[in-house]
C-alpha positions as a Markdown table, in Angstrom:
| # | Residue | x | y | z |
|---|---|---|---|---|
| 1 | Val | 167.1 | -80.3 | -139.9 |
| 2 | Ala | 167.0 | -76.9 | -141.6 |
| 3 | Val | 164.8 | -73.8 | -141.5 |
| 4 | Pro | 164.9 | -72.1 | -144.9 |
| 5 | Arg | 165.9 | -68.4 | -144.8 |
| 6 | Leu | 163.2 | -66.5 | -146.8 |
| 7 | Leu | 164.0 | -63.2 | -148.3 |
| 8 | Ala | 161.2 | -60.8 | -149.4 |
| 9 | Glu | 162.2 | -58.7 | -152.4 |
| 10 | Pro | 160.3 | -56.0 | -154.4 |
| 11 | Ala | 158.5 | -57.6 | -157.3 |
| 12 | Gly | 159.4 | -54.8 | -159.6 |
| 13 | Asp | 156.0 | -53.4 | -160.3 |
| 14 | Leu | 155.6 | -49.6 | -160.8 |
| 15 | Trp | 154.6 | -48.8 | -157.3 |
| 16 | Gly | 156.9 | -51.3 | -155.5 |
| 17 | Glu | 154.0 | -52.6 | -153.4 |
| 18 | Arg | 154.3 | -56.3 | -154.4 |
| 19 | Thr | 157.0 | -58.5 | -153.1 |
| 20 | Val | 158.2 | -62.0 | -154.0 |
| 21 | Glu | 159.7 | -64.4 | -151.5 |
| 22 | Arg | 163.1 | -66.0 | -152.3 |
| 23 | Asp | 163.9 | -69.3 | -150.5 |
| 24 | Leu | 167.7 | -69.1 | -150.0 |
| 25 | Leu | 167.9 | -72.8 | -148.9 |
| 26 | Ala | 166.2 | -73.9 | -152.1 |
| 27 | Glu | 168.5 | -71.7 | -154.2 |
| 28 | Arg | 171.6 | -73.1 | -152.5 |
| 29 | Leu | 170.4 | -76.7 | -152.9 |
| 30 | Ala | 169.7 | -76.0 | -156.6 |
| 31 | Ala | 173.2 | -74.6 | -157.0 |
| 32 | Leu | 174.9 | -77.6 | -155.3 |
| 33 | Ala | 172.8 | -79.9 | -157.5 |
| 34 | Ala | 173.8 | -78.0 | -160.7 |
| 35 | Ser | 177.5 | -78.3 | -159.7 |
| 36 | Gly | 177.1 | -82.1 | -159.2 |
| 37 | Glu | 178.0 | -82.0 | -155.5 |
| 38 | Leu | 174.5 | -82.8 | -154.4 |
| 39 | Val | 172.5 | -85.6 | -156.0 |
| 40 | Pro | 169.2 | -87.3 | -155.1 |
| 41 | Arg | 169.6 | -90.6 | -153.2 |
| 42 | Arg | 167.5 | -93.7 | -153.8 |
| 43 | Val | 165.7 | -95.0 | -150.7 |
| 44 | Met | 163.7 | -98.2 | -150.1 |
| 45 | Leu | 160.1 | -97.6 | -149.0 |
| 46 | His | 158.4 | -100.3 | -147.0 |
| 47 | Arg | 154.7 | -100.4 | -148.1 |
| 48 | Ala | 151.9 | -101.6 | -145.9 |
| 49 | Asp | 151.2 | -104.5 | -148.2 |
| 50 | Gly | 154.8 | -105.8 | -147.6 |
| 51 | Arg | 156.2 | -104.6 | -150.9 |
| 52 | Leu | 159.5 | -102.7 | -151.1 |
| 53 | Glu | 159.6 | -99.8 | -153.5 |
| 54 | Glu | 162.7 | -97.9 | -154.6 |
| 55 | Ser | 162.1 | -94.1 | -154.7 |
| 56 | Arg | 163.9 | -90.8 | -154.9 |
| 57 | Arg | 162.6 | -88.5 | -152.2 |
| 58 | Ile | 162.9 | -84.8 | -153.1 |
| 59 | Gly | 160.1 | -82.9 | -151.5 |
| 60 | Pro | 159.4 | -79.7 | -149.7 |
| 61 | Ala | 159.8 | -81.2 | -146.2 |
| 62 | Tyr | 162.2 | -84.2 | -146.7 |
| 63 | Gln | 165.0 | -84.9 | -149.2 |
| 64 | Ala | 167.2 | -88.0 | -149.4 |
| 65 | Leu | 170.5 | -86.7 | -150.8 |
| 66 | Val | 174.2 | -87.5 | -151.3 |
| 67 | Phe | 176.6 | -84.6 | -150.7 |
| 68 | Arg | 180.2 | -85.3 | -151.7 |
| 69 | Asp | 179.6 | -89.1 | -151.3 |
| 70 | Leu | 178.0 | -88.6 | -147.8 |
| 71 | Pro | 174.3 | -89.7 | -147.5 |
| 72 | Ile | 172.1 | -86.9 | -146.1 |
| 73 | Asp | 168.5 | -87.0 | -144.8 |
| 74 | Leu | 167.5 | -83.3 | -145.0 |
| 75 | Phe | 164.4 | -82.4 | -143.0 |
| 76 | Ile | 163.1 | -78.9 | -143.9 |
| 77 | Val | 160.9 | -77.0 | -141.4 |
| 78 | Arg | 158.3 | -75.0 | -143.2 |
| 79 | Pro | 155.2 | -73.5 | -141.5 |
| 80 | Pro | 153.0 | -74.7 | -140.0 |
| 81 | Ala | 155.7 | -77.2 | -138.9 |
| 82 | Glu | 157.7 | -76.3 | -135.8 |
| 83 | Trp | 161.4 | -76.6 | -135.2 |
| 84 | Gly | 161.0 | -78.2 | -131.8 |
| 85 | Val | 158.8 | -81.0 | -133.0 |
| 86 | Ile | 160.8 | -81.8 | -136.1 |
| 87 | Phe | 164.1 | -81.6 | -134.3 |
| 88 | Ala | 162.9 | -83.8 | -131.4 |
| 89 | Leu | 161.7 | -86.5 | -133.8 |
| 90 | Arg | 164.7 | -86.4 | -136.1 |
| 91 | Thr | 167.2 | -86.9 | -133.4 |
| 92 | Gly | 165.6 | -90.4 | -133.4 |
| 93 | Pro | 165.9 | -93.3 | -133.4 |
| 94 | Gly | 162.9 | -94.4 | -135.4 |
| 95 | Asp | 161.5 | -96.7 | -132.7 |
| 96 | Trp | 161.7 | -93.9 | -130.1 |
| 97 | Asn | 159.8 | -91.6 | -132.5 |
| 98 | Thr | 157.1 | -94.2 | -133.2 |
| 99 | Arg | 156.5 | -94.8 | -129.5 |
| 100 | Leu | 156.6 | -91.1 | -128.6 |
| 101 | Val | 154.0 | -90.2 | -131.3 |
| 102 | Thr | 151.8 | -93.2 | -130.4 |
| 103 | Glu | 151.9 | -92.4 | -126.7 |
| 104 | Cys | 150.9 | -88.7 | -127.5 |
| 105 | Gln | 147.6 | -90.0 | -128.8 |
| 106 | Arg | 146.7 | -91.6 | -125.5 |
| 107 | Tyr | 146.9 | -88.1 | -123.9 |
| 108 | Gly | 144.8 | -86.2 | -126.4 |
| 109 | Arg | 147.8 | -85.0 | -128.3 |
| 110 | Arg | 148.7 | -85.5 | -131.9 |
| 111 | Val | 151.8 | -84.9 | -134.0 |
| 112 | Ser | 150.8 | -84.0 | -137.5 |
| 113 | Gly | 152.5 | -82.1 | -140.3 |
| 114 | Gly | 155.5 | -81.4 | -138.0 |
| 115 | Arg | 153.5 | -79.7 | -135.3 |
| 116 | Leu | 151.9 | -80.6 | -132.0 |
| 117 | Leu | 148.1 | -80.5 | -131.6 |
| 118 | Val | 146.6 | -80.7 | -128.1 |
| 119 | Asp | 142.9 | -81.5 | -128.3 |
| 120 | Gly | 143.1 | -80.4 | -132.0 |
| 121 | Val | 144.6 | -77.0 | -131.2 |
| 122 | Pro | 148.2 | -76.2 | -132.5 |
| 123 | Val | 150.7 | -75.6 | -129.7 |
| 124 | Ala | 153.8 | -73.6 | -130.3 |
| 125 | Cys | 157.0 | -75.7 | -129.9 |
| 126 | Pro | 159.9 | -73.5 | -131.0 |
| 127 | Glu | 162.5 | -75.7 | -129.3 |
| 128 | Glu | 162.8 | -79.4 | -128.6 |
| 129 | Ala | 162.4 | -78.7 | -124.8 |
| 130 | Asp | 159.1 | -77.0 | -125.5 |
| 131 | Phe | 157.8 | -80.0 | -127.3 |
| 132 | Phe | 158.9 | -82.3 | -124.5 |
| 133 | Gly | 157.3 | -80.0 | -121.9 |
| 134 | Glu | 154.0 | -79.9 | -123.8 |
| 135 | Ile | 153.7 | -83.7 | -124.0 |
| 136 | Gly | 155.0 | -84.3 | -120.5 |
| 137 | Gln | 158.0 | -86.2 | -121.6 |
| 138 | Pro | 161.0 | -85.8 | -119.2 |
| 139 | Trp | 164.2 | -84.7 | -121.1 |
| 140 | Val | 166.2 | -87.6 | -122.5 |
| 141 | Glu | 169.6 | -86.9 | -124.2 |
| 142 | Pro | 169.5 | -88.0 | -127.9 |
| 143 | Pro | 172.0 | -90.9 | -127.4 |
| 144 | Glu | 169.8 | -92.3 | -124.6 |
| 145 | Arg | 166.5 | -92.2 | -126.6 |
| 146 | Gln | 164.9 | -95.6 | -126.8 |
| 147 | Pro | 161.3 | -96.7 | -126.6 |
| 148 | Ala | 161.6 | -97.8 | -122.9 |
| 149 | Arg | 162.5 | -94.2 | -122.0 |
| 150 | Val | 159.2 | -92.7 | -123.3 |
| 151 | His | 157.2 | -91.7 | -120.2 |
| 152 | Leu | 154.6 | -89.1 | -121.0 |
| 153 | Gly | 152.6 | -87.5 | -118.3 |
| 154 | Arg | 150.6 | -84.3 | -117.9 |
| 155 | Gly | 152.2 | -81.8 | -120.2 |
| 156 | Ser | 151.9 | -78.0 | -119.8 |
| 157 | Gly | 149.3 | -78.2 | -122.7 |
| 158 | Glu | 146.9 | -79.7 | -120.1 |
| 159 | Gly | 147.5 | -77.1 | -117.5 |
| 160 | Gly | 150.0 | -79.5 | -115.8 |
């Protein structure tokens, strides 16, 4: 999971009032790709109709890559997504994430676009512990995360 470092620079107009934003993560990824050290990885997508589809996933929020022969799933946190939500879900495993997100809906909470919505209102979750607190999930260490350990209750987002 990565948060891009963004750098605002003058755009070079006569008055210096405009700025452009450089994404240093995107620049570094592009340099590694140009050197051949980083290449897109093919992934198999399971479609709802049962078909399998091979795809390359290179997008603004997720990239399936190979870096020096090591497969990498890179999740990029870009606003309005929040680090705490993305990091909690990406420490997995997948069946834990599915159960956690499904249970959130039972309590008027929704995970969407990498952020938490409580009754439709975005809630700040800068850290993983903040996300767990907001959904009422007791802390579970990443190696212990399994569907049976999802136990949501009244989160602080409900005044709890």
